[in-house]
C-alpha positions as CSV (number, residue, x, y, z in Angstrom):
1,M,33.1,7.5,5.1
2,K,30.8,6.2,2.5
3,S,27.8,8.0,1.0
4,Y,24.3,6.4,0.7
5,S,21.0,7.7,-0.7
6,L,17.4,7.2,0.0
7,P,14.3,8.1,-2.0
8,Y,12.6,11.2,-0.4
9,G,9.6,12.6,-2.1
10,N,10.6,13.2,-5.7
11,T,14.3,13.6,-4.8
12,E,17.1,11.7,-3.1
13,L,18.4,12.1,0.5
14,I,22.2,11.8,0.6
15,F,24.0,10.9,3.9
16,D,27.3,9.5,5.0
17,L,28.2,6.8,7.5
18,P,31.6,6.4,9.0
19,D,32.2,2.6,9.0
20,E,31.1,0.7,5.9
21,S,31.8,-2.7,7.5
22,M,28.9,-2.2,10.0
23,V,26.3,-1.3,7.3
24,D,24.1,-3.7,5.3
25,V,21.8,-2.5,2.5
26,I,18.5,-4.4,2.7
27,S,16.6,-4.2,-0.6
28,P,14.5,-6.3,-2.9
29,V,16.1,-7.9,-5.9
30,D,15.6,-5.4,-8.7
31,L,13.9,-6.6,-11.8
32,P,14.6,-5.3,-15.3
33,P,11.7,-3.4,-16.8
34,A,9.6,-5.1,-19.6
35,P,11.1,-3.9,-22.9
36,N,7.7,-2.6,-23.9
37,P,5.2,-2.2,-21.1
38,L,2.2,-2.0,-23.4
39,D,3.3,-5.3,-25.1
40,E,3.7,-6.9,-21.7
41,V,0.2,-5.9,-20.7
42,R,-1.2,-7.2,-24.0
43,R,0.6,-10.5,-23.5
44,S,-0.9,-10.9,-20.1
45,L,-4.4,-10.2,-21.4
46,L,-4.0,-12.7,-24.3
47,A,-2.7,-15.4,-22.0
48,P,-4.6,-14.9,-18.7
49,F,-5.1,-17.2,-15.7
50,G,-8.6,-18.6,-16.3
51,K,-11.1,-16.7,-18.5
52,T,-10.0,-14.2,-21.2
53,I,-11.8,-10.9,-21.8
54,K,-13.3,-12.5,-24.9
55,D,-15.1,-14.9,-22.6
56,F,-17.2,-12.0,-21.4
57,S,-18.5,-11.1,-24.8
58,G,-22.1,-9.9,-24.5
59,A,-21.5,-7.8,-21.4
60,A,-23.4,-4.5,-21.8
61,S,-21.3,-2.6,-19.2
62,A,-18.0,-2.8,-17.5
63,A,-16.6,-1.2,-14.3
64,I,-12.9,-1.0,-13.7
65,A,-11.6,-0.3,-10.2
66,I,-8.4,1.8,-10.3
67,N,-6.2,3.0,-7.5
68,D,-6.0,6.7,-6.3
69,K,-3.0,9.0,-6.3
70,T,-1.4,7.3,-3.2
71,R,-0.5,4.2,-5.2
72,P,2.2,4.2,-8.0
73,V,0.0,2.2,-10.5
74,P,1.0,2.7,-14.1
75,H,-2.5,3.2,-15.5
76,Q,-1.1,4.7,-18.7
77,H,0.2,1.3,-19.6
78,L,-2.3,-1.0,-17.9
79,L,-5.5,0.6,-19.1
80,P,-5.2,1.2,-22.9
81,P,-4.8,-2.5,-23.9
82,L,-7.6,-3.4,-21.5
83,L,-10.0,-0.8,-22.8
84,E,-9.1,-1.8,-26.4
85,M,-10.2,-5.4,-25.6
86,L,-13.4,-4.2,-24.0
87,Q,-14.2,-2.3,-27.2
88,Q,-13.4,-5.4,-29.3
89,I,-16.0,-7.5,-27.4
90,G,-18.6,-4.8,-27.9
91,V,-18.8,-3.0,-24.5
92,P,-19.8,0.6,-25.4
93,R,-17.4,3.3,-24.2
94,Q,-20.2,5.2,-22.5
95,S,-21.0,2.0,-20.5
96,T,-17.3,1.4,-19.6
97,F,-16.5,3.4,-16.5
98,L,-13.5,3.8,-14.2
99,V,-14.1,3.9,-10.4
100,V,-11.3,5.5,-8.3
101,A,-10.9,3.1,-5.4
102,S,-10.2,5.6,-2.7
103,G,-11.2,3.4,0.3
104,T,-11.2,5.6,3.4
105,H,-9.1,8.3,1.7
106,S,-10.8,11.5,0.6
107,P,-12.5,11.1,-2.8
108,M,-10.4,12.4,-5.6
109,P,-11.9,15.5,-7.3
110,P,-12.2,15.5,-11.1
111,S,-9.4,18.1,-11.3
112,E,-7.0,15.5,-10.0
113,Y,-7.9,12.7,-12.4
114,S,-5.1,13.8,-14.7
115,D,-2.7,12.9,-11.9
116,I,-3.4,9.2,-12.4
117,L,-5.0,8.9,-15.9
118,P,-3.9,9.9,-19.4
119,P,-6.0,12.8,-20.9
120,E,-7.3,10.6,-23.7
121,I,-8.9,8.2,-21.3
122,I,-10.5,11.0,-19.2
123,E,-11.9,12.5,-22.4
124,K,-13.4,9.2,-23.7
125,Y,-14.5,7.3,-20.6
126,P,-16.7,8.2,-17.6
127,V,-14.7,8.4,-14.3
128,I,-16.1,8.5,-10.8
129,S,-14.4,8.6,-7.4
130,H,-15.7,6.3,-4.7
131,N,-16.8,7.8,-1.3
132,C,-17.0,5.3,1.5
133,E,-19.2,7.7,3.5
134,D,-21.9,8.1,0.9
135,D,-24.6,5.7,1.8
136,K,-26.5,6.4,-1.5
137,M,-23.4,5.2,-3.4
138,L,-23.4,1.8,-1.5
139,V,-25.4,-1.4,-1.5
140,Y,-25.3,-4.0,1.2
141,I,-24.9,-7.6,-0.1
142,G,-24.4,-9.6,3.1
143,N,-21.7,-10.6,5.6
144,T,-18.5,-12.6,5.1
145,S,-17.9,-15.8,7.1
146,R,-15.8,-13.6,9.5
147,N,-18.9,-11.4,9.9
148,T,-17.6,-8.4,7.9
149,P,-20.7,-6.5,6.6
150,V,-20.2,-5.9,2.9
151,Y,-21.3,-2.5,1.6
152,I,-20.1,-2.1,-2.0
153,N,-20.1,0.7,-4.5
154,R,-23.5,0.4,-6.2
155,R,-22.5,1.4,-9.7
156,Y,-19.5,-1.0,-9.7
157,Y,-21.7,-3.9,-8.4
158,E,-24.4,-3.4,-11.0
159,A,-21.9,-3.6,-13.9
160,D,-22.0,-6.8,-16.0
161,L,-18.3,-7.1,-16.0
162,K,-16.3,-6.2,-12.9
163,I,-12.5,-5.7,-13.2
164,A,-9.8,-4.8,-10.7
165,V,-6.6,-3.0,-11.8
166,G,-3.6,-2.5,-9.5
167,N,-0.1,-3.6,-8.3
168,I,1.0,-6.7,-6.4
169,E,3.5,-5.8,-3.7
170,P,4.1,-6.4,0.0
171,H,1.7,-4.9,2.5
172,H,2.4,-4.3,6.1
173,F,-0.7,-6.0,7.5
174,M,-2.7,-7.2,4.4
175,G,0.3,-9.4,3.5
176,F,0.1,-8.3,-0.1
177,S,-1.8,-5.7,-2.1
178,G,-3.4,-6.6,-5.4
179,G,-6.1,-8.8,-6.8
180,A,-9.5,-8.1,-5.3
181,K,-8.2,-5.6,-2.7
182,S,-8.8,-2.6,-5.0
183,V,-12.5,-3.5,-4.8
184,S,-12.8,-5.2,-1.4
185,I,-11.3,-2.2,0.4
186,G,-11.1,0.5,-2.3
187,L,-14.8,0.4,-3.2
188,T,-16.5,-0.6,0.0
189,G,-18.1,1.4,2.8
190,R,-16.4,2.5,6.0
191,K,-18.2,-0.2,8.0
192,T,-16.8,-2.9,5.7
193,I,-13.3,-1.5,5.8
194,T,-13.4,-1.0,9.6
195,A,-14.6,-4.6,10.2
196,N,-11.9,-6.0,7.9
197,H,-9.1,-3.9,9.3
198,S,-10.0,-4.9,12.9
199,F,-8.1,-8.1,12.2
200,L,-5.0,-5.9,12.4
201,T,-4.3,-7.1,16.0
202,D,-4.1,-10.7,14.8
203,P,-0.4,-11.7,14.6
204,R,-1.1,-13.4,11.3
205,A,-2.0,-10.0,9.8
206,D,1.6,-9.4,8.8
207,I,3.9,-8.5,5.9
208,G,4.2,-11.3,3.3
209,V,1.6,-13.5,4.9
210,Y,-1.3,-14.5,2.6
211,E,-2.8,-17.9,3.1
212,E,-3.1,-17.7,6.9
213,N,-3.8,-13.9,7.0
214,P,-7.4,-13.4,8.2
215,M,-7.6,-9.9,6.9
216,R,-6.4,-10.8,3.4
217,Q,-8.6,-13.9,3.2
218,D,-11.5,-11.7,4.2
219,V,-10.7,-9.5,1.3
220,E,-10.7,-12.5,-1.0
221,E,-14.2,-13.5,0.3
222,I,-15.5,-10.0,-0.2
223,G,-14.2,-10.0,-3.8
224,D,-16.0,-13.3,-4.4
225,M,-19.3,-11.9,-2.9
226,V,-19.1,-8.8,-5.1
227,G,-18.3,-10.9,-8.1
228,V,-15.0,-9.5,-9.3
229,Q,-14.4,-11.5,-12.5
230,F,-11.1,-10.2,-13.8
231,A,-7.9,-8.7,-12.4
232,L,-5.1,-6.9,-14.3
233,N,-2.1,-6.4,-12.0
234,A,1.5,-5.3,-12.4
235,V,4.7,-6.1,-10.5
236,L,6.9,-3.0,-10.6
237,N,10.7,-2.6,-10.2
238,S,12.5,0.0,-8.2
239,K,11.9,2.7,-10.9
240,K,8.1,2.0,-10.7
241,K,8.3,0.4,-14.2
242,I,6.4,-2.7,-15.1
243,A,8.5,-5.8,-14.8
244,F,5.6,-8.3,-15.1
245,A,1.9,-8.0,-15.9
246,L,-0.6,-10.6,-14.8
247,A,-4.3,-11.0,-15.8
248,G,-7.2,-13.2,-15.3
249,N,-9.0,-14.8,-12.3
250,P,-8.3,-12.5,-9.3
251,R,-7.2,-15.3,-6.9
252,Q,-5.0,-17.0,-9.6
253,V,-3.4,-13.6,-10.4
254,M,-2.6,-13.1,-6.7
255,E,-1.1,-16.6,-6.3
256,K,1.2,-16.2,-9.3
257,G,2.0,-12.6,-8.4
258,I,2.9,-13.5,-4.8
259,E,5.4,-16.1,-6.1
260,I,7.2,-13.4,-8.0
261,V,7.0,-10.8,-5.2
262,R,8.2,-13.2,-2.5
263,D,11.1,-14.3,-4.6
264,K,12.0,-10.7,-5.3
265,C,11.2,-8.9,-2.0
266,Q,11.9,-11.3,0.9
267,V,15.2,-10.7,2.6
268,T,16.4,-12.8,5.5
269,V,18.9,-11.5,8.0
270,D,20.7,-13.4,10.8
271,T,20.3,-11.0,13.7
272,P,18.4,-7.7,14.5
273,Y,20.0,-4.3,13.8
274,D,20.7,-1.5,16.3
275,L,19.7,1.1,13.7
276,V,17.7,0.9,10.5
277,I,17.6,3.9,8.2
278,A,14.6,3.5,5.9
279,S,12.5,5.2,3.2
280,P,9.1,4.0,2.2
281,G,10.3,4.4,-1.4
282,G,9.7,8.1,-2.2
283,F,6.6,9.6,-3.9
284,P,3.8,8.6,-3.7
285,K,4.6,6.1,-0.9
286,D,5.6,9.1,1.3
287,I,2.9,11.5,0.2
288,N,1.6,11.5,3.8
289,L,2.2,9.8,7.1
290,Y,-0.8,7.4,6.5
291,Q,1.2,5.9,3.6
292,A,4.7,6.4,5.0
293,Q,3.9,4.6,8.3
294,K,4.2,1.3,6.3
295,G,7.9,1.9,6.1
296,I,8.1,2.0,9.9
297,S,6.2,-1.3,10.1
298,H,8.4,-3.1,7.6
299,S,11.7,-1.8,9.0
300,S,10.7,-2.6,12.6
301,A,10.8,-6.3,11.9
302,I,14.6,-6.3,11.9
303,V,15.3,-3.6,14.6
304,R,16.1,-4.9,18.1
305,D,14.1,-3.7,21.1
306,G,15.6,-0.5,22.3
307,G,17.0,0.2,18.8
308,V,16.4,3.1,16.5
309,I,14.4,3.5,13.2
310,I,15.2,6.6,11.1
311,L,12.4,7.1,8.5
312,A,12.9,9.5,5.7
313,A,9.5,10.4,4.4
314,A,8.6,13.8,3.0
315,C,4.8,13.7,3.8
316,P,4.0,16.9,1.9
317,E,0.3,16.3,2.4
318,G,0.6,15.9,6.2
319,S,-0.9,13.0,8.1
320,G,-3.4,12.0,5.4
321,S,-6.0,11.2,8.1
322,Q,-8.1,13.7,10.0
323,S,-9.4,11.0,12.3
324,F,-5.8,10.0,13.2
325,E,-5.0,13.6,14.1
326,Q,-8.2,13.9,16.2
327,F,-7.4,10.6,18.0
328,M,-3.9,11.8,18.9
329,Q,-5.0,15.1,20.4
330,G,-4.0,15.2,24.0
331,I,-2.0,12.0,23.8
332,S,1.5,12.0,25.3
333,S,2.5,8.3,25.5
334,C,2.1,5.0,23.9
335,E,0.2,3.7,26.9
336,E,-2.4,6.4,26.4
337,V,-2.8,5.3,22.8
338,F,-3.3,1.7,23.8
339,A,-5.8,2.6,26.5
340,K,-7.8,5.0,24.3
341,F,-7.8,2.5,21.3
342,E,-9.2,-0.2,23.5
343,R,-11.7,2.1,25.1
344,E,-13.1,3.5,21.8
345,G,-12.9,0.3,19.8
346,F,-11.3,-0.2,16.4
347,K,-11.5,2.7,14.0
348,I,-9.8,3.5,10.7
349,G,-7.3,6.4,11.2
350,P,-6.7,5.7,14.9
351,H,-5.5,2.3,13.8
352,K,-2.4,4.1,12.5
353,A,-1.8,5.5,16.0
354,F,-2.0,2.0,17.4
355,Q,0.5,0.7,14.8
356,I,3.0,3.6,15.5
357,A,2.6,3.2,19.3
358,R,3.1,-0.5,19.1
359,I,6.5,0.1,17.6
360,A,7.4,3.3,19.5
361,S,6.8,1.6,22.8
362,K,9.8,-0.7,22.0
363,K,11.9,1.3,19.6
364,H,12.9,4.9,19.0
365,I,11.3,6.4,15.8
366,L,13.1,9.4,14.3
367,L,11.3,11.1,11.4
368,I,12.9,13.2,8.7
369,S,10.0,15.0,7.0
370,Q,8.3,18.2,6.0
371,L,5.9,18.0,8.9
372,P,6.1,20.6,11.7
373,P,8.3,19.3,14.6
374,A,5.7,19.8,17.2
375,M,3.2,17.7,15.2
376,V,5.7,14.9,14.9
377,R,6.4,14.9,18.6
378,G,2.7,14.8,19.3
379,W,2.5,11.7,17.2
380,L,5.1,10.0,19.4
381,M,8.1,10.3,17.0
382,I,11.2,12.4,17.2
383,P,11.4,15.0,14.5
384,Q,14.7,15.5,12.6
385,A,15.7,18.4,10.4
386,D,17.9,16.4,8.1
387,S,19.8,13.1,7.7
388,H,22.9,14.4,9.5
389,S,21.0,15.4,12.6
390,A,19.0,12.1,12.5
391,I,22.2,10.0,12.5
392,Q,23.7,12.2,15.3
393,S,20.5,11.7,17.4
394,A,20.6,8.0,16.8
395,M,24.2,7.8,18.0
396,Q,23.3,9.8,21.1
397,L,20.5,7.4,21.9
398,L,22.7,4.4,21.1
399,P,26.4,5.3,21.7
400,N,27.5,1.7,20.9
401,I,25.8,1.1,17.5
402,A,27.4,-2.0,16.0
403,K,25.0,-3.0,13.2
404,I,23.2,-0.6,10.8
405,A,20.8,-1.5,8.0
406,I,19.7,0.8,5.2
407,M,16.3,0.1,3.5
408,P,15.8,2.3,0.5
409,R,12.5,0.7,-0.4
410,A,11.2,-0.5,2.9
411,T,7.6,-0.7,1.8
412,N,8.6,-3.1,-1.0
413,T,10.8,-5.3,1.2
414,I,9.7,-8.3,3.2
415,P,12.3,-8.5,6.0
416,R,12.6,-11.7,7.9
417,L,14.8,-12.7,10.9
418,R,16.4,-16.1,10.5
419,K,14.9,-18.6,12.9
420,S,17.5,-20.2,15.2
């Protein structure tokens, strides 16, 4: 017997497997943290790709898109050097505001700003949370070449200097997060996000695909239309510490960041596995099912049809999507999901049901979580009380398991099957 561990919420889930020879650990190459994260951010700001912050001297206002609590963005290290530079070029504090890029998530109340921002920033700078449903907050600026209508946060759009802050990491259908995405998705209206995410059914909308990904390229075009001038992004290691910071032109930041992330995160395996035991990566990546589902998508790429995925995801905040829950009411099969999804058309929230059903129709999904078992079953997954019962259930479903993979950071892993 050998013990293994997976991130689970803010803790670790420990479990044993009997035969070490049949187990592979599939994980990104870990990167050492930058010796001083603030110095690394300053270095990136002083040597950006394209224009420097000083090139925007004369800007009377600046808007900074920041991620909400569902993303592990180290704002405490990224923002202070950036805000210092904005002051140096003369942008007044009262005209430098942070916009929480909540996308279709619930807007963050001010009482939660301290979860993502240091108190000294909250005290000194205006902070607002985006609401994709608030038409008064949005301005329409046209359609992309793929016919996505672009409704953007008005206050962000009207700022002289528009900045995006975030992380670059693999994304299960966007290819990669980072760059303009915090703005193009995080600060747009529901109509924009729905139209963009409707590319989900395109096979090129996949993990680690950038240049050919219609959804991601639509995001880049939205960013250009909005006029995002500057991006500050981090590449994090397994401890959510900054390994690299990249700054400058959003597209150039993405291109360089993707080089690093592909080299670090892409793992190629020879044949599919019977069983994959995975974690999205712990908090906040498993804060709710909406986020944790990404771990299912990533791990499914290396599980054979008929195989089993065990996902360990705490989900203390439930599903994370009321529209997903409403869509799943009365659903009892994957076929019903597909039929209802086609009948009602693409919608944010129900798209998670489509993604889960697409995998559950071919593979067994076992979920270890804090969610009520009846709720998990209603969402077409098999609830498990703990890791021991999950492994026992997997062995009952597949008595002759020969190959097992463990993915401790599934959301940060780009799994690939070797082409014959």
